[in-house]
N, C-alpha and C positions, 0 to 999 in steps of 0.2 A: 543510376542517376538519370534524370530526365534531360536528355540531350537530343539534338537533331543536327546531323553532320552534313547535310546537303549544302548548307550555306550558313554563315555566321548569323545567328539570330539571338535576340534578347527575348525573355519570357515575361509576360505580364499576366496578372489576373485581376479580376474585379468582383466585387461583392455588392449585392443589393442590400446594403445596410447603411443607415445614416452615418455619414462621415463625421458629423458633429459629435456622435456618440462614441465612435470607435477610434478615431485618430489618436495614436499615441497611447492607446490603452494597453494594460497588461492584464493577463488572465484570459479565459475563453471569451471569444467574441460574442457579445449579447445577440441573441436572435438568430445565430447561424447554427444550423444543425441539419439532420437528414431531410427535413421538410423544405430546405432551401437548396435546390439542385445547383450544381456548378458545371462549368465546361472547361476542357483543355482543348485548344485548337491552334495548330501551328501553320495552317494554310494561309493563303492570301485572302484579303478582305475586299468587300464591296459594300455598297449601301445596304443591300439586302441582308448580308450576313451580320453587319454591325447591328442592324435593327433586330434581327432574330436573336442575337446573343443578348442584347440588353433587355429583351422582353420575355425570354424563356428561361433564364438562369439567374441565380442569385449570387453566383461567383463565376467569373470568366477568366480563364488562363489563356492568354494570347501571346503572340510573338511580335513585338513592335519593330523588329528588324526585318520583318517581311515587308509587305507594302502598306502596313498600317501607318497612319499619320497621327501627329499630335491632335489634330482636329477630330479625327475619328475616336481617339482615346477620350477626348473631352465629351464627345457624343455618348459614348458608353457610360462615362461617369455620370451623365445627367439622368440615367435611369429611365424607366418606362414613361414617366411624365415629361421627360425632356427638359427638366429644370434642375439645375444644381442647387444644393442646399436643402433638399426636401428628404423625406423619410426613405424614399426608394433610390437614393443616390447609389451609384456603383463605385466601389473602390477599385482602383487600378494599380497593379504592381508590375514591376519590370524585373526580368531575370538578371542575376549577377552570379558569376562563378567565384566562390571564395577560396576553394581549395585547389583550383587548377587555373593556369593561365592559358586561355584559349584564344588570345588575340591573334590576329593575322600577323605573321612574321615571328612569332615566339619560337625559340627562347631569345631573350634580349641580353645584351652585354651588361647594361645597367651600371652598377657600381663595381662590378668585377670582384665581388666578394663571395660569389657562390659558384657552384652549389654547396649546400651545407648538409651536415650529417648529425645524427643523434649524439649529443654531448655526453650521454651516460656511458659508463663502462660496460653496462649490460642492460638489456631491456627489462630485466627482472627488478631493477631498481625503481623506487617510486618516482612518479612525475614531480612530486613536491621538491625533490632534490635538485631539480634543474635550475641553475642560477644564470646560465647563458642561454637566453631565449632565442638567440640567433643561431645557436648550434655551432659546431666546429667546422672549419673549412674542409672540403673534400681533399683527400690525399692525392686525387687525380688532377687537381688544379682548380683554380677559381677564376675563370674567364667569363663568368655570367653573373647576373644580378643575385644579390644576397638572399632573395626569397626562394630561389630554386633549391631543389632537394636532390640528394643522392642517398640511396640505401647504404648503410654502413658496410654491407657485404659486397657492394658494387660501386666503389668510389673511383669512377672513371673520369670525373670532372665534367661530364656532360649531363645536363639536367634530366632527371627521370621523367618519362612521359607515360600517360595512361595508355596501356596496350589496347584497350577497347576503343579509344578515341585518339588515334594518332594525331599529333600536332597540339595536343593539350597536355601541359606540363604541370606536375605536382608542385605546389608551393607551400611554404610556411606562412600561414595566414597571419601570424604574429610578428612577422618581420616589418620593421618600420617602413622600409621602401615599398612594401606591397600596399600599405595603406595609401601612400601617395599615388600609386598606380590606379587602384580601384576608385579612388575619389575623383581623379581628374581625367581618366581616359574617356574618349568619345568614339562613337561609331565611325565617324569620318576618318579618325586617325589610326584606329586599331581594329575596327570591325565590331567592337563591343562597347556598349554604353556603360559609363561609370556612375557613381552615386550622384554626382552633381548633375549630370545630364538626365538621370532618371527622376530625381526628386525636386529639381528646380525648373524655373522657366527661362533662365538666362545663360545656360551652358549647352552647347551643341544644339540638339533638336528641342531641348527644353520640354521633355515629356510631361513634367509636372505630375508624376504618378504619386499615388498615396503611400507607396511602400515598395519594398524589394523582396523578390523571391530568391532565396539564398541556396544555391546548388553547390554540390561537391564538398560539403563539409565532412563527408565521409573520408576524406583524405586523412583526417586526424583519428581514424578508427584504431582500435587496439591492433598491435602488430600481428597477432594471430588471426586477424580478419582478412589478411591478404596484402596490406600495404604497411611498410615498416616505418610509419611516421607518427605513431601515437605520441611521440614527444612534442608534437606541435599542437596537441589538444589544448593546453593552457593558452597558447597564443590565439587559437581559434576563438575561445571564449572571450579573450581580451578584445579581439577585433569586433565581435558582435556587441560587446559593451560600448566600444568606441563609436560604432555606427549609431547605436541607440542614443548615446550622449550628444553626438554631433548633428543628429537629425531629429530633434524632438518633434513630436506630433506625427511622425511617420511610422508605418507598420512594417513588421518583419515576419517573413515566413521561411522556414527551413525545410529543405528536402531531406528526409530521413534523419541521420544522426542518432540512431537508436541507442548507441553505446553511451550517450550522455545521460540516458534516463534509467540505467540499471545500476543500483548501488553495489551489484556484484562485480562491477568493472572499475578499474582504477580511474577511468575517465569521468566517473560520476562526480568526483570532487570538482570538476570544471563544467558542471551542468550549464547548458545554455538556456534552460527554462526561463530565467528571469528576463531574458532579452528578446524572446520571440513571441509572437502573437498566434502563430499557426505553425503546425508541422504537417508536411505532406508525407504519407506513408506510401511510397511507390512499391508496387509488386507485393502487397500484403498477401493476396490470395493468388493472383495470376500475374505472371511476369511476361516479358517481351520475348522469351525464348520459345522453343517448341513445346515446352512442358505445358500441359493443360492446367495443372495446378502447380504453383511454385514449390520446389523441393523444400523451401524454408517455411512453408505455411504452418506446420504444426509447431515449430519453434516460435514462429511469429505469434501464433495464437496463445499458446500456453506459457511461454517464457517471457516474451517481450511485451505483448499487448497489455497485460495487467499493470506492468511497471510504467509503460507509457501513459496509460489512462490515469494512473496514480499521480504522475507529474502533471498531466493536463488538468486534473481536478484541484490543484492547489490554488490558493488565492492569487498567485502570480503565474498561473498555468497558461495553457494554450488550447486552441481548437485543433482537432486532428481531422485531416481529410485523407482519402485513399484514392489511388488510381490503379485500374486494372487494364489489361490489354486483350483486345480481340486478336484472333489469329486467322491465317489463311492456310488451309480451309477452316471455316468457323468451328469453334468448339461446340460440343453438344449443348443444347438448351439447358439441360440440367446443370452443367458446369457453370454456365453463365448465371443461372438463377442462384446457384450456391454462392457465387461471388457477392451478389447483392445481399443475400441472407447473412453471410459471414461478416461483411464489412459494415453494412447499414443496420440490419436487423439485430445482430448480436453485439457488435462493437459500438454502433451509433455514430459511425463516421460517414459523412457524405462521400459517395463513390461516383466516379465517372470512368467509363470504359471507352477506349478508343484503340486505334491501331498503333503499332510501335513507333511509327513516324509522326503520330499525333496530327494527321491530316484528314482523318476520316470525317465524312459529312456529319455535321452537328446532329445530335440525337437528343430526344427527350425521354429516354428509356427509364430514367429514374422516376419521372412523374408517373409513368405507366406502372412501375413497381409499387410506388406509394399508393396508387389508387386501389390496390388490393391488399396492402400491407400496412394499414393504419396502426399506430402504436396504441394499444389498449392495455398494456401490461406494465407493472412496476419494475424497477431495476432488479437485476439479477446479481447476486454477490459472486465475486471472483476471488482469486488468491494471488498475491505477488510472490508466494513462496516457491513456485515451480521454477526449475532451472533447466528443463529439457522439453521433450516433445510429448510428455504424458500430461493428461488433464489432472490438475491438482484438486483435492477436495475443496469446495468453496468455504471460505471463512465468513459465515453468516453473522451479521450484526456485530455487537460489541465483542471484543476479544480480550480485553484486560482492563484493570482499574488499579491505579495507585492513589494513595491518599496522603494528605498533609493536614495541618490544622485548618479546619473550616473550608477545605477544598478537596476536590477529587479530580484526577486526570483519567480520562477514558481513551481507549485505543481501539482502532478498527482498521479493516482492510478496504479494498476498493470494490465498488459495484459498477456495473455497466448497464446501458439502456439504449434502446433505439433512438431516443431523443435526449441527447446530451445538452447541457452538462448535468451530471448527477450531483445532487447536493445532499447533505446529511443533517438529520435532526436528532438531537439528543433528548432523551426522556429520563426523568428521575423522580423517585417517590420514596417515602418512608415505609410504605406497606409492602409486604411480601406475600405472594408474588405480586409483581408490579401490575397496577391497573392503568393501562395506557390512556384510558378516557379521562382519568383524573390526575395523571402525572403532570409534573411541570415539563414543558416542552421548549427547547431552545432550537429555533428554526434556522436552517441554512448556516450552520456554523462555519467559521473560517479556521480550518485545522492547521496545526503547526506540524513541522517535520520532526518526528522523534529522533533523537541522536542515534539510537540503536539501529535505526533503519539505514543510516548513512554508512554503516559498517557492513551491510549486506542483508539480503532477505533470508527468510527461514523461520523456524519455530521461534515464537516470542518476538519476532520483528515485524512491526506493522507500520504502514506508510503514514497513518494519520493519528493525531492526538489532539485533545482539547481539554482545557482545564476549566472546571466549574468552581466558582468561588462563592463566598457568602453562605456556605452550608453550616448547619449545626453539627456538632460532633456527636452525631447519632447515626444509626444504621440506615443506609439508603440502598435502593435498588436502581441500577443504571442500565440503560439500553440505547442502541443506535439504530435508526432506520434510514433507508435511502429513498430519495424522491427524485423523479426525473424532471427534465426541462420542458415537458409538454405544456402547452397553454393551459389545458386542464390537466394538471399534474397527477401522477400516480405515485403513491408512497407504498413501499413494501410493508408487510404486516408481520415480520419476524418477531418472535417473543423471547429471543435470547436476552438474558439479563444476568448481571453479576452484582452481588451484594458487597458493600464495603462501608467502613465506618471512618469518616474523617477524624483526624486526631489520634489514630492508632496505627499499628503496622498493617492493618487490613480490615479484618472482620472480627468484632468482638464475639467471643464464644458464648454459648448458652450452657448454664449449669443444669444438668438434667440427668437423672439415673434412668437408663433405658433397659427394659427387659428384651433380650434378643429372642423373641418368640414368633416373629413373623406376623404379628397382628398390627403393629405400627401405630396404635392409638396413642402411645405415649410421646409421639413426635408432634402432636398438636401444639401449635404455638411456637415451635422452633423455627426461626427464620430460614428461608430458603437461601442457600449460598449461590446457587447457579441454576438457571433453567435454559434449555437448549432448543435448537431446531433439529428436526429429524434428518438423518442422512441414511446412506445405504450400508453402513457398517453393521456387522452381526450384533455387536454389543454397542448400543447407541444410547448414551446417557441422556435422559430427558430432564431430570431434576436431581439436585444434590443438597443434602443438609448435613450439618455436623453438630455434635454436642459433646459434653464431657461431664464427668463428676470427678471425685477425688481419685478414683481408681482406674477409670477407663476413658478412652476416646471412642465416641460412637459415630457411625456414619449411616446415612439413609439415602438410598438412591432409587430412582425409577428409570426404566428402560422404555424405549418406544416399541420394542417387540420382545417377545419372551426369549430368555436365554438362561443359562446356569453359570453366571460369572464366578470366578475363583475356583471352579471345578476342574480347570485345566491350567496350563502354563501361559495362557494368552492374557488373562486379565490380571491387573496389578493395582495395588495401592502403594504409591511412593510417598515418602515423608521427607521433606527437607527440614531437618530438625534445627538447623542453624540459620534458616531463612536467608540462604546465600546460594544463588544459582551457579556460582563459580566453583563450589566445592561439592564433593560427593560424586555420585555416578551420573553422567549425562544421559538423560532419558531420551530415547528415540522419539522424534516428532514433537518435542517439547523443549522449552528453554527452562530447564529444571535440573537442580543438583540434588540427588537423593542420598540420604544417609541410611534410610531403611526402606527395604522393599518387602512387600508381602505378596507371595505367589502360592496359590493352592493351599493356603492356610499356614504356610511356614514363613518365618521372618529371616531376612538376610542382611548382613552388615555391608553397607556400601560406602562407608566413610572414606576409604582410600581411593575411591573412584572406580573400583572394579565392580563387576556384576555380583559377585558373591565372595566376600572376604571372611565369611564365618556365619554361624547360625545365631539366632537370637533366642535367649532363654526367657521363660515367663511371658510369652507373647500374649497369652490369654485370648487367642483369636476365636471368635464365634461368628457365624453368619446364618441368617434365616430368611427365607426358606432354603433348603438344601437342594431343591429341584428347580427346573426351569420355571421362570416367572417373569413378571415385569416390575416387581418391587422387592427391595431387599433392605435389610439392616445388618450392621456388623459392629464388632467392638474390637479394640486393641488395648492391652493393658498399658497404663502409663508407668507401671513399675517394671516393664521389660528391661532386660540388660543384655549388653554385648558379652562376648566370650571373655573379655578382660575384666568383667564385673562392673563396668561403668553403665550408668543409666542411659537408655536410648533417648528418653525425653528429658533433656537437661535444661531446657528453656521453655518459656510459655508461648513464644511466637513461632509458629510453624507455617509451612506451606504444604498443602495436601493435594495430591494428583491421582485421580482415578484414570487409569489408562488401559487400553486394550491394543495389543500389537497389530490387529487387523485394521488397517486404515492408514496410520494408527488413529484410534479414537482417544481423545483427551478431554478432560473436564477440569481446567482449560489448559492451553499450551504452557502457560506460566504457573499453573497450579492455582489453588485457592488459598488465600491467606486466612489463617485462623489463630486466634489468641485464646489459649486455654482460660476458661472462666473460673474464677474463684468461688468457693462456696458462698451462698448468700448469708448475710448476718443471721446468727441463730437467735431464736426467741425462746424464753422459758416462762411458763406460767404455772401457778400453784392454786389449786382450789380445795376447799374443805366441804365435804358433803356427807351427811349421815355418819359423821365420825370417822370418815376415811379421807386421807390426803391423796390427791391426784396431781402428779407433775406431768405436764405436757411440754413438748418442745419441737421446734422445726430446725432443719439443718442437721449437719452431722456432728458427732461428738460423743463424749462419754460422760454420763451423769456422775457427779462426785458430791460427797457430803462432808461437812465439818461442823464441829461444835462451836467454832469461833469464825467470824467473818474474816478477820485479819490473819487467820492461821495460814501457815505454810504446809500444814499437814492435812491435805484433803484426801479422802478415801474414795477409790473407785467403787461404784456399785455394779458388780458384775451381773450381766444378764438384764440390766435395766433398759427397757425399750419404751418409747413414748406410745401411749400414755403409761406412766408408772404409778401404781396405786398401792398404798400401804396403810396400816394402822399406826397413828402417831404414838411416840414414846413419851416418857415423862420429862425428858430434857429437850431444850431447844436445839434445832438442827438448821444448818444453812446448806443450800444446794446450789450447784453451778454446773454448767455444761462446758467441759474441757475439750478444746479442739486442737 
């Protein structure tokens, strides 16, 4: 947490952004990004430092309990031109501790109902089951205010305090008595300014700040993070909502609180995103300890950063800042440079580096870094699926499509850029493959939060969704591209696209008989179901097509580099024959329930959820070519059966997943929907030339003959193929094609 213990101080920050635009806004702050440097400075002020701060930074974090005065805060607010109400006005915020009571003289007796403990029988129980937001009284006694806390394992009746900051006591932010305290306390009475003193002109010093910087919200972190007070997280969210409601037009900035932004944690249900305008990520790369790089950095980067960026990019999201720490002796220049690259260049968060006491002489190092690191690149795709310290494969562009009548919903993951915010553009067209130049483009969409994402990240779970309406019930190709927030913006050029047909279960099939000979000419005109972006996997699907006739399901795919798929046990075709991801075998790296797996040319029954519950008969598998190449076609018999004699393909609606264990590589994580196509309507024509009858037909079927049109006795003509030619007889005959 950002604290300074030499004396009781409040923390303020200011931003060179028009207050008329930003006051009370929700979502990322317009115009604030890595090109607008900010300052954190806890030292004393004079006219020189006030003027330096207001003219060299676009956001200043200061401590109004030092020697700063309301008049100096007003001067900073006036911006470089010295006039309030203009475009360069500086926003000023003041520090407030929400999760700890750091007032002089704490702890206080108050209503003598505390300390309180977790009311749940076990911390494994859900937070939603808490009905007593105040908690239970400590068995050690209740001689203190009801907002103080005791760990359930240490109920001594004395409020728990932060071991890193003695004299600062953990509190339940949702306790009604705590709201009274933080609203009305003043610097003169307790050493800390409250909301009224910070945000108004008529209480205490009347700082008249534009907002509050909210520290110590990590008190409500999950119990396994080090403090046993996760049960207070619903109350913390309620308090932020109460501040937002009671101080309209004011801004809120939270320090950390990362646990609120990961759907893998129980605290996500009490996300504070809708109530804060900014989030400070303290110690993302470098912390205030002796470590040159924070031990948490890799987890920060791969596990939490994509999830935080996903929340920041929502319509009610926020702007992220970072603070790093200089050391004594100084860190190597390469380490310092890496902090700027990781925080600003990769994540797009404005960074300020200072000493652990935040009293270092003001610097303009960010401006120096920017002078040689201009943003010239489009956004880079990331992945929210990671849960540890390893880099996940990026999820580039569109990741899934679902359809309804005259509408389609597309899903995608997060992208990042040096110049935030990243915005997303959706493209769609009826032609395949998609022509981006002619496709319909929906610019800067406002995505919704898919319900599946709230249950956790992983295969098939994506943070963003958007529904396109007014479509025809015909086949479309859909794509998503990311665009950065630079004045001259950069849009990525990924070509990932997925085909789907509104009004169906996914993608209407194509009826086509394919010769599995490795020439591929008979795939002309078959719609592309999926086209991908290259990655580093050995088997890397570039494009996928499917078709079928009465007897076979056919597949055609291209790779970005040569390989011999299905020649070993790595590559698979999984088939979800009941179009239900909850049944069958759960495929690694995908949200997919398989009833049939094909590996090395053999079929395996997966209906009971196991990897191999028995062999498939009559699979009819064929693939060409049989050697390493970049293009392949295959077939599977639609008449294949399980060992119990039941047909493998019992319905027309399927999901098909090409997968390789290395990566894993999938096309795509939820599979590709496919509806078996019915044979086209048959046509029959008869011509008479030079005394011979010729019958020609299209489609499948058996030619039959009868002497009477209304007869029920039609005779098959064995061996008759179109065109069928014969010498007419003396009697009339009728012909039909039986299917």
